[in-house]
Residue, then its C-alpha position, 0 to 999 in steps of 0.5 A: m804104378k802103371t796109372l801113375t806113369t801114364i799120368a806123368l807121361l800125359t802131363i809132360l806131353t800136354s806141356q809140350a803140345e801146348a808149347g807148340y813148335i819151338k822155333n828159336l831160343s826164345g821158344w826154348e827158354e819158355l819151356t820148363s826144365d821138364a819140357q826141355s828134357g822131353y824135347v831133347m829126348g824126343a828130338y834125339d829119338w826122332m833123329s836116331q829112329v824116325a828120320p836118321v841123319e847121315d851120321t846117326v850110327s856114330i852119334n848113337k855110339c857116342a851117346l851110348d859110350m859117353d852115357l849122355n842123358s837129357s841134362d847133357m843134351i839140354e846143355l848142348v842146346d844151351t851151349f849152342y845158343s850162347d852164340l848170339s848169331k844162332w838165336e834164330a835156329p830151332p833147338f832141334q838144329a842146336l841139338l844135332l850140331g851139338l851132338r856132332k861137335v861133341c861126338s866128332k871129338h869123342l870118336l876121334n879119341d877112340 
């Protein structure tokens, strides 16, 4: 079982590594759904653990309270990109701003 998990993880990471830096909507759309899932979870981990932003604690609480998963985070990125003026932004920014928007509403309701 451990070997299968390792192989699956390496396959996902290889796909992401081959994709390179994702600069905008065009790069985001080129990713497979598995790569998008890996991207948002990696970006979320980076945001919350490695390079926390000023509202990390409230975003983490919100994500846990709302039980957000990678599909929800992909939807946040896709929703961000529905505005044509934002197509040049990187998906990391799309995720962060989407989380802030969703979480500000959630935390106001607490």
